[in-house]
MMTF fields as JSON, N, C-alpha, C and O atoms, coordinates in Angstrom:
{
  "mmtfVersion": "1.0.0",
  "mmtfProducer": "UNKNOWN",
  "numBonds": 487,
  "numAtoms": 488,
  "numGroups": 122,
  "numChains": 1,
  "numModels": 1,
  "chainsPerModel": [1],
  "groupsPerChain": [122],
  "chainIdList": ["A"],
  "bondAtomList": [4, 2, 8, 6, 12, 10, 16, 14, 20, 18, 24, 22, 28, 26, 32, 30, 36, 34, 40, 38, 44, 42, 48, 46, 52, 50, 56, 54, 60, 58, 64, 62, 68, 66, 72, 70, 76, 74, 80, 78, 84, 82, 88, 86, 92, 90, 96, 94, 100, 98, 104, 102, 108, 106, 112, 110, 116, 114, 120, 118, 124, 122, 128, 126, 132, 130, 136, 134, 140, 138, 144, 142, 148, 146, 152, 150, 156, 154, 160, 158, 164, 162, 168, 166, 172, 170, 176, 174, 180, 178, 184, 182, 188, 186, 192, 190, 196, 194, 200, 198, 204, 202, 208, 206, 212, 210, 216, 214, 220, 218, 224, 222, 228, 226, 232, 230, 236, 234, 240, 238, 244, 242, 248, 246, 252, 250, 256, 254, 260, 258, 264, 262, 268, 266, 272, 270, 276, 274, 280, 278, 284, 282, 288, 286, 292, 290, 296, 294, 300, 298, 304, 302, 308, 306, 312, 310, 316, 314, 320, 318, 324, 322, 328, 326, 332, 330, 336, 334, 340, 338, 344, 342, 348, 346, 352, 350, 356, 354, 360, 358, 364, 362, 368, 366, 372, 370, 376, 374, 380, 378, 384, 382, 388, 386, 392, 390, 396, 394, 400, 398, 404, 402, 408, 406, 412, 410, 416, 414, 420, 418, 424, 422, 428, 426, 432, 430, 436, 434, 440, 438, 444, 442, 448, 446, 452, 450, 456, 454, 460, 458, 464, 462, 468, 466, 472, 470, 476, 474, 480, 478, 484, 482],
  "bondOrderList": [1, 1, 1, 1, 1, 1, 1, 1, 1, 1, 1, 1, 1, 1, 1, 1, 1, 1, 1, 1, 1, 1, 1, 1, 1, 1, 1, 1, 1, 1, 1, 1, 1, 1, 1, 1, 1, 1, 1, 1, 1, 1, 1, 1, 1, 1, 1, 1, 1, 1, 1, 1, 1, 1, 1, 1, 1, 1, 1, 1, 1, 1, 1, 1, 1, 1, 1, 1, 1, 1, 1, 1, 1, 1, 1, 1, 1, 1, 1, 1, 1, 1, 1, 1, 1, 1, 1, 1, 1, 1, 1, 1, 1, 1, 1, 1, 1, 1, 1, 1, 1, 1, 1, 1, 1, 1, 1, 1, 1, 1, 1, 1, 1, 1, 1, 1, 1, 1, 1, 1, 1],
  "groupList": [{"groupName": "UNK", "atomNameList": ["N", "CA", "C", "O"], "elementList": ["N", "C", "C", "O"], "formalChargeList": [0, 0, 0, 0], "bondAtomList": [1, 0, 2, 1, 3, 2], "bondOrderList": [1, 1, 2], "singleLetterCode": "X", "chemCompType": "L-PEPTIDE LINKING"}],
  "groupTypeList": [0, 0, 0, 0, 0, 0, 0, 0, 0, 0, 0, 0, 0, 0, 0, 0, 0, 0, 0, 0, 0, 0, 0, 0, 0, 0, 0, 0, 0, 0, 0, 0, 0, 0, 0, 0, 0, 0, 0, 0, 0, 0, 0, 0, 0, 0, 0, 0, 0, 0, 0, 0, 0, 0, 0, 0, 0, 0, 0, 0, 0, 0, 0, 0, 0, 0, 0, 0, 0, 0, 0, 0, 0, 0, 0, 0, 0, 0, 0, 0, 0, 0, 0, 0, 0, 0, 0, 0, 0, 0, 0, 0, 0, 0, 0, 0, 0, 0, 0, 0, 0, 0, 0, 0, 0, 0, 0, 0, 0, 0, 0, 0, 0, 0, 0, 0, 0, 0, 0, 0, 0, 0],
  "groupIdList": [1, 2, 3, 4, 5, 6, 7, 8, 9, 10, 11, 12, 13, 14, 15, 16, 17, 18, 19, 20, 21, 22, 23, 24, 25, 26, 27, 28, 29, 30, 31, 32, 33, 34, 35, 36, 37, 38, 39, 40, 41, 42, 43, 44, 45, 46, 47, 48, 49, 50, 51, 52, 53, 54, 55, 56, 57, 58, 59, 60, 61, 62, 63, 64, 65, 66, 67, 68, 69, 70, 71, 72, 73, 74, 75, 76, 77, 78, 79, 80, 81, 82, 83, 84, 85, 86, 87, 88, 89, 90, 91, 92, 93, 94, 95, 96, 97, 98, 99, 100, 101, 102, 103, 104, 105, 106, 107, 108, 109, 110, 111, 112, 113, 114, 115, 116, 117, 118, 119, 120, 121, 122],
  "secStructList": [7, 2, 2, 2, 2, 2, 2, 2, 2, 2, 2, 2, 2, 2, 2, 2, 2, 2, 2, 2, 6, 6, 2, 2, 2, 2, 2, 2, 6, 6, 1, 6, 6, 6, 2, 2, 2, 2, 2, 2, 1, 6, 6, 4, 4, 4, 7, 2, 2, 2, 2, 2, 2, 2, 2, 2, 2, 2, 2, 2, 2, 2, 2, 2, 2, 2, 2, 2, 2, 2, 2, 2, 2, 2, 6, 6, 1, 2, 2, 2, 2, 2, 2, 2, 2, 2, 2, 2, 2, 2, 2, 2, 2, 2, 2, 2, 2, 2, 2, 2, 2, 2, 2, 2, 6, 6, 7, 7, 7, 7, 5, 6, 6, 6, 5, 6, 1, 7, 7, 1, 7, 7],
  "xCoordList": [127.201, 125.911, 124.635, 123.874, 124.538, 123.328, 123.601, 122.59, 124.73, 124.811, 124.4, 123.583, 124.867, 124.246, 122.932, 122.503, 122.107, 120.749, 120.0, 118.912, 120.666, 120.191, 120.5, 119.736, 121.471, 121.61, 120.763, 120.145, 120.726, 119.636, 118.351, 117.678, 117.812, 116.392, 116.312, 115.312, 117.39, 117.355, 117.062, 116.213, 117.872, 117.867, 116.307, 115.611, 115.953, 114.556, 113.627, 112.637, 113.736, 112.54, 112.647, 111.674, 113.973, 113.865, 113.44, 112.683, 113.682, 113.187, 111.583, 110.893, 111.138, 109.766, 108.896, 107.885, 109.619, 109.03, 109.191, 108.184, 110.212, 110.254, 109.33, 109.041, 108.876, 107.973, 106.696, 105.888, 106.292, 105.001, 104.73, 103.575, 105.67, 105.54, 105.408, 105.074, 105.656, 105.953, 107.099, 107.124, 108.127, 109.57, 109.823, 109.769, 110.085, 110.7, 109.978, 110.704, 108.758, 107.928, 108.097, 108.141, 108.202, 108.228, 109.827, 110.084, 110.752, 112.16, 112.257, 112.94, 111.64, 111.692, 111.1, 111.43, 110.048, 109.484, 110.472, 110.067, 111.604, 112.576, 113.626, 114.516, 113.303, 114.202, 113.322, 112.244, 113.707, 113.323, 111.654, 111.11, 111.003, 109.549, 108.898, 107.854, 110.012, 109.597, 108.547, 108.135, 107.899, 106.971, 105.768, 104.786, 105.799, 104.522, 104.186, 103.029, 105.421, 105.066, 104.134, 103.024, 104.579, 103.953, 102.518, 101.691, 102.278, 101.002, 99.948, 98.783, 100.275, 99.63, 99.593, 98.573, 100.584, 100.491, 99.687, 99.65, 99.116, 98.21, 99.33, 100.316, 99.198, 98.332, 98.848, 98.325, 100.104, 100.733, 100.203, 100.593, 99.318, 98.778, 97.687, 97.174, 97.557, 96.423, 97.25, 96.672, 98.458, 99.187, 99.438, 99.89, 99.122, 99.564, 100.783, 100.958, 101.935, 103.104, 103.854, 104.823, 103.352, 103.731, 103.166, 103.847, 102.002, 101.22, 102.033, 102.129, 102.506, 103.171, 104.491, 104.642, 105.349, 106.664, 106.227, 106.888, 105.135, 104.786, 104.4, 104.675, 103.875, 103.439, 104.82, 104.92, 105.808, 106.955, 107.809, 108.39, 107.757, 108.331, 107.723, 108.376, 106.446, 105.744, 106.215, 106.585, 106.351, 106.513, 108.053, 108.396, 108.989, 110.283, 110.506, 111.273, 109.842, 109.865, 109.644, 110.441, 108.317, 107.808, 108.856, 109.202, 109.334, 110.305, 111.742, 112.406, 112.114, 113.336, 113.092, 113.987, 112.039, 111.795, 111.778, 112.324, 111.153, 110.978, 112.681, 113.214, 113.184, 114.445, 115.579, 116.508, 115.29, 116.158, 116.272, 117.231, 114.751, 114.553, 115.267, 116.007, 115.025, 115.659, 117.096, 117.677, 117.894, 119.256, 119.712, 120.871, 118.966, 119.052, 119.3, 120.339, 118.431, 118.388, 119.507, 120.23, 119.846, 120.777, 122.265, 123.171, 122.31, 123.575, 124.246, 125.411, 123.204, 123.71, 124.85, 125.723, 124.587, 125.634, 126.711, 126.509, 127.892, 128.994, 129.235, 128.912, 129.735, 130.138, 129.139, 129.374, 128.098, 127.286, 126.168, 125.552, 126.108, 124.888, 125.4, 124.664, 126.518, 127.267, 127.245, 126.874, 127.625, 127.553, 126.208, 125.943, 125.163, 123.618, 123.388, 123.05, 123.602, 123.311, 123.724, 123.024, 125.057, 125.736, 125.042, 124.793, 124.729, 124.333, 122.935, 122.58, 122.144, 120.512, 120.637, 120.021, 121.52, 121.708, 122.026, 121.279, 123.141, 123.548, 122.309, 122.013, 121.563, 120.667, 119.306, 118.754, 118.939, 118.236, 118.65, 117.895, 119.842, 120.565, 120.397, 119.874, 120.724, 120.838, 119.354, 119.264, 118.232, 116.967, 116.45, 115.707, 116.847, 116.45, 117.087, 116.309, 118.343, 119.162, 118.457, 118.176, 118.259, 117.554, 116.198, 115.809, 115.525, 113.923, 114.322, 113.764, 115.324, 115.329, 115.789, 115.289, 116.52, 117.067, 115.893, 115.626, 115.172, 113.901, 112.903, 112.363, 112.861, 111.848, 112.365, 111.639, 113.507, 114.277, 114.075, 113.791, 114.189, 114.189, 112.652, 112.412, 111.514, 110.403, 109.931, 109.293, 110.368, 110.135, 109.326, 109.486, 108.538, 107.917, 108.735, 109.634, 108.532, 109.671, 108.82, 107.884, 109.376, 108.542, 109.706, 110.902, 109.075, 110.086, 110.589, 109.747, 111.797, 112.134, 111.615, 111.571, 111.292, 110.672, 109.195, 108.305, 108.971, 107.549, 106.677, 105.569, 107.235, 106.485, 105.54, 105.539, 104.39, 103.161, 102.103, 100.905, 102.6, 101.491, 101.216, 100.287, 101.735, 101.336, 100.895, 101.762, 99.413, 99.093, 98.522, 97.486, 99.431, 98.869, 98.27, 97.264, 98.688, 98.144, 97.452, 98.002, 96.143, 95.493, 94.858, 94.2],
  "yCoordList": [91.482, 92.189, 91.928, 92.776, 90.416, 89.958, 90.613, 90.979, 90.75, 91.199, 92.569, 92.916, 93.34, 94.472, 94.877, 95.815, 94.068, 94.184, 93.664, 94.138, 92.528, 92.137, 93.166, 93.313, 93.672, 94.949, 96.049, 96.596, 96.365, 97.378, 97.169, 98.102, 95.996, 95.42, 95.529, 96.021, 95.066, 95.162, 96.378, 96.59, 97.156, 98.743, 99.279, 99.824, 99.139, 99.73, 99.075, 99.726, 97.747, 97.203, 97.709, 97.985, 97.782, 98.475, 99.978, 100.395, 100.872, 102.101, 101.987, 102.64, 101.149, 101.022, 100.781, 101.371, 99.801, 99.279, 100.351, 100.531, 101.176, 102.428, 103.536, 104.412, 103.501, 104.708, 104.152, 104.908, 102.737, 102.143, 102.009, 101.895, 102.023, 101.812, 103.31, 103.457, 104.463, 105.621, 106.033, 107.154, 105.257, 105.62, 106.767, 107.814, 106.891, 107.991, 109.194, 110.05, 109.466, 110.624, 110.887, 112.073, 109.912, 110.156, 110.672, 111.385, 110.194, 110.619, 112.1, 112.888, 112.538, 113.803, 114.893, 116.078, 114.191, 115.237, 116.195, 117.287, 115.844, 116.35, 117.362, 117.991, 117.369, 118.098, 119.456, 119.345, 120.699, 121.889, 121.65, 121.113, 122.142, 121.978, 120.746, 120.625, 120.054, 118.699, 118.057, 117.117, 118.166, 117.631, 117.777, 117.078, 118.869, 119.095, 117.71, 117.328, 117.001, 115.924, 115.007, 114.732, 114.529, 113.598, 113.955, 113.121, 115.394, 115.815, 115.91, 115.797, 116.144, 116.292, 114.794, 114.477, 114.144, 113.15, 111.875, 111.563, 111.288, 110.042, 109.021, 109.273, 107.916, 107.47, 107.78, 107.345, 108.714, 108.812, 109.722, 109.839, 110.385, 111.577, 110.736, 111.263, 109.619, 108.828, 107.72, 106.925, 107.707, 106.883, 107.336, 108.457, 106.409, 106.967, 107.413, 108.335, 106.358, 106.526, 107.722, 108.222, 108.166, 109.303, 110.649, 111.663, 110.496, 111.44, 111.918, 113.135, 111.243, 111.198, 112.093, 113.239, 111.543, 112.281, 113.51, 114.524, 113.573, 114.962, 115.938, 117.136, 115.493, 116.277, 116.779, 117.97, 115.935, 116.224, 117.358, 118.268, 117.106, 118.122, 119.241, 120.193, 119.406, 120.713, 121.374, 122.516, 120.883, 121.48, 121.724, 122.755, 121.069, 121.301, 122.515, 123.361, 122.702, 124.008, 125.133, 126.064, 125.04, 126.215, 126.681, 127.856, 125.62, 125.994, 126.546, 127.397, 126.043, 126.529, 127.961, 128.768, 128.369, 129.588, 130.711, 131.813, 130.249, 130.959, 131.113, 132.174, 129.978, 130.052, 130.902, 131.521, 130.788, 131.357, 133.258, 134.029, 133.447, 134.886, 135.292, 136.275, 134.54, 134.795, 134.752, 135.682, 133.792, 133.612, 134.816, 135.212, 135.361, 136.591, 137.788, 138.444, 138.033, 138.938, 138.701, 139.671, 137.387, 137.238, 137.707, 138.152, 137.489, 137.467, 139.114, 139.418, 140.032, 141.484, 141.309, 142.115, 140.258, 140.093, 139.374, 138.342, 139.923, 139.575, 138.069, 137.312, 137.494, 136.151, 135.068, 133.872, 135.455, 134.755, 134.374, 133.313, 135.375, 135.107, 134.17, 133.309, 134.308, 133.215, 131.979, 131.03, 131.804, 130.218, 129.688, 128.515, 130.74, 130.232, 129.625, 128.449, 130.563, 130.096, 128.813, 128.031, 128.661, 127.452, 126.183, 125.247, 126.32, 125.21, 124.845, 123.691, 126.006, 126.06, 125.084, 124.018, 125.533, 125.108, 123.517, 122.652, 123.296, 121.726, 120.936, 119.809, 121.62, 120.854, 120.403, 119.306, 121.412, 121.281, 120.18, 119.354, 120.34, 119.429, 118.099, 117.235, 117.712, 116.659, 115.965, 114.738, 116.791, 116.387, 115.882, 114.908, 116.525, 116.385, 114.869, 113.952, 114.625, 113.576, 112.179, 111.155, 112.555, 111.467, 111.047, 109.879, 112.08, 111.913, 110.962, 109.888, 111.52, 110.625, 109.296, 108.318, 109.15, 107.712, 106.943, 105.823, 107.532, 106.738, 106.207, 105.112, 107.433, 106.907, 106.025, 105.063, 106.039, 104.947, 103.651, 102.732, 103.478, 102.303, 102.066, 101.121, 102.745, 102.378, 102.305, 101.374, 103.479, 103.683, 105.021, 106.084, 104.795, 106.233, 107.061, 106.597, 108.322, 109.334, 110.434, 111.061, 110.511, 111.712, 112.733, 112.455, 114.152, 115.167, 115.43, 115.486, 115.557, 115.689, 117.028, 118.087, 116.893, 118.097, 118.326, 118.476, 118.348, 118.701, 117.286, 117.295, 116.152, 114.99, 114.898, 115.402, 114.199, 114.322, 115.363, 115.08, 116.608, 117.328, 118.294, 119.049, 118.485, 119.195, 118.361, 117.818, 118.271, 117.678, 118.646, 119.273, 118.745, 119.614, 118.715, 119.152, 117.678, 116.462, 115.452, 114.796, 115.246, 114.321, 113.276, 112.306],
  "zCoordList": [65.773, 65.429, 66.251, 66.716, 66.349, 67.247, 68.816, 69.414, 69.4, 70.537, 70.606, 71.458, 69.828, 69.894, 69.839, 70.511, 68.894, 68.928, 70.07, 70.399, 70.783, 71.949, 73.252, 74.206, 73.115, 74.091, 73.896, 74.81, 72.776, 72.535, 72.777, 73.214, 72.554, 72.909, 74.299, 74.822, 75.043, 76.582, 77.233, 78.1, 76.708, 77.065, 76.636, 77.493, 75.643, 75.113, 75.88, 76.215, 76.291, 77.172, 78.687, 79.389, 79.072, 80.529, 80.194, 81.071, 79.244, 79.419, 79.482, 80.264, 78.63, 78.11, 79.672, 80.054, 80.319, 81.367, 82.288, 82.973, 82.539, 83.593, 83.24, 84.055, 82.053, 81.698, 82.01, 82.549, 81.726, 81.977, 83.541, 83.95, 84.285, 85.709, 86.241, 87.417, 85.426, 86.135, 86.757, 87.266, 86.806, 87.553, 86.753, 87.399, 85.538, 84.798, 85.228, 85.734, 85.155, 85.445, 86.967, 87.293, 87.982, 89.218, 89.603, 90.573, 88.705, 89.026, 88.468, 89.122, 87.328, 86.601, 87.521, 87.553, 88.352, 89.409, 90.152, 90.55, 90.317, 91.344, 90.64, 91.212, 89.233, 88.157, 88.001, 87.417, 88.476, 88.121, 88.24, 89.205, 87.108, 87.044, 85.886, 85.246, 86.029, 85.094, 85.808, 85.127, 86.953, 87.643, 86.949, 87.194, 85.881, 85.325, 84.332, 84.158, 83.69, 82.949, 83.699, 83.245, 84.851, 85.599, 85.997, 86.364, 85.881, 86.362, 85.384, 85.764, 83.923, 82.836, 81.851, 81.24, 81.825, 80.691, 81.336, 82.526, 80.339, 80.425, 80.295, 79.603, 80.924, 82.021, 83.531, 84.557, 83.44, 84.607, 85.478, 86.639, 84.97, 85.886, 87.043, 88.03, 86.694, 87.507, 88.303, 89.043, 88.139, 88.85, 90.413, 90.643, 91.487, 92.705, 93.25, 94.047, 92.531, 92.766, 92.19, 92.762, 91.009, 90.19, 91.074, 91.227, 91.542, 92.187, 93.464, 93.622, 94.201, 95.605, 95.101, 95.526, 94.25, 93.779, 93.149, 93.37, 92.341, 91.929, 93.033, 92.959, 93.866, 94.959, 95.681, 95.973, 95.947, 96.27, 95.632, 96.224, 94.293, 93.321, 93.205, 92.778, 93.522, 93.615, 94.524, 94.252, 95.865, 97.222, 97.126, 97.702, 96.577, 96.472, 95.746, 96.205, 94.53, 93.761, 94.451, 94.565, 95.021, 95.812, 96.879, 97.006, 97.644, 98.754, 98.085, 98.677, 96.934, 96.344, 95.914, 96.168, 95.319, 94.967, 96.392, 96.358, 97.415, 98.512, 99.18, 99.503, 99.246, 99.76, 98.956, 99.474, 97.583, 96.653, 96.947, 96.993, 97.1, 97.515, 98.868, 98.919, 99.888, 101.121, 101.006, 101.564, 100.344, 100.282, 99.353, 99.482, 98.522, 97.548, 98.541, 98.462, 99.38, 100.507, 101.362, 101.59, 101.979, 102.823, 102.261, 102.966, 100.728, 100.188, 100.4, 100.142, 100.921, 101.18, 102.539, 102.859, 103.061, 104.352, 103.698, 103.059, 103.854, 102.899, 103.222, 102.306, 104.333, 104.403, 105.113, 104.942, 105.86, 106.489, 105.188, 105.087, 104.38, 103.444, 102.388, 101.905, 102.062, 101.255, 101.806, 101.115, 103.093, 103.553, 103.659, 103.395, 104.13, 103.996, 102.864, 102.733, 101.865, 100.464, 99.944, 99.302, 100.321, 100.07, 100.409, 99.649, 101.874, 102.772, 102.218, 101.976, 102.036, 101.485, 100.249, 100.218, 99.173, 97.937, 98.031, 97.575, 98.633, 98.834, 99.49, 99.092, 100.57, 100.958, 100.018, 100.105, 99.183, 98.154, 97.045, 96.533, 96.829, 95.702, 96.433, 95.729, 97.715, 98.186, 98.4, 98.455, 98.514, 98.543, 97.113, 96.998, 96.198, 94.717, 94.569, 94.307, 94.716, 94.394, 94.935, 94.312, 96.461, 97.128, 96.607, 96.577, 96.207, 95.732, 94.319, 94.098, 93.463, 92.116, 92.564, 92.007, 93.333, 93.819, 94.376, 93.941, 95.351, 95.653, 94.506, 94.357, 93.728, 92.522, 91.773, 91.521, 91.28, 90.752, 91.267, 90.5, 92.457, 93.401, 93.599, 94.351, 93.069, 93.087, 94.608, 95.098, 95.28, 96.8, 97.078, 96.478, 97.975, 98.386, 99.072, 99.773, 98.959, 99.76, 100.372, 99.877, 101.563, 102.452, 102.367, 102.455, 102.152, 102.117, 103.745, 104.641, 103.971, 105.47, 106.097, 105.471, 107.185, 108.155, 107.721, 108.558, 106.393, 105.927, 106.06, 106.596, 105.561, 105.495, 104.841, 103.717, 105.354, 104.471, 104.952, 104.971, 105.35, 105.967, 104.904, 105.192, 103.795, 102.658, 101.333, 100.649, 100.967, 99.766, 98.933, 99.152, 97.744, 96.709, 95.613, 95.054, 95.281, 94.389, 95.063, 95.948, 94.679, 95.491, 94.385, 94.759]
}
């Protein structure tokens, strides 16, 4: 029984530390619109590490919406539209996974191509 309690305590401590350091909110920034959590919840909304990842999450969400509309239009072209949509979808999935990984490793992440040129959250 003692081993289970020790394991549970270690897991709980690890989760608490991740939340305190903002890692959890930085990683959630890349999942759909969960970047809102890092943007509004105290004390993480003032954490520079979380802000960088939230900024990436917002940009990624905006680009995903724009690309979804473009891909929807391109899907009227039978084969080419499907191929382009699949490639774009996989690219966004890859960037999301890479962003989550970088946040988990407590590293800064610069979005490919866009880089640091767009700052939404300051």
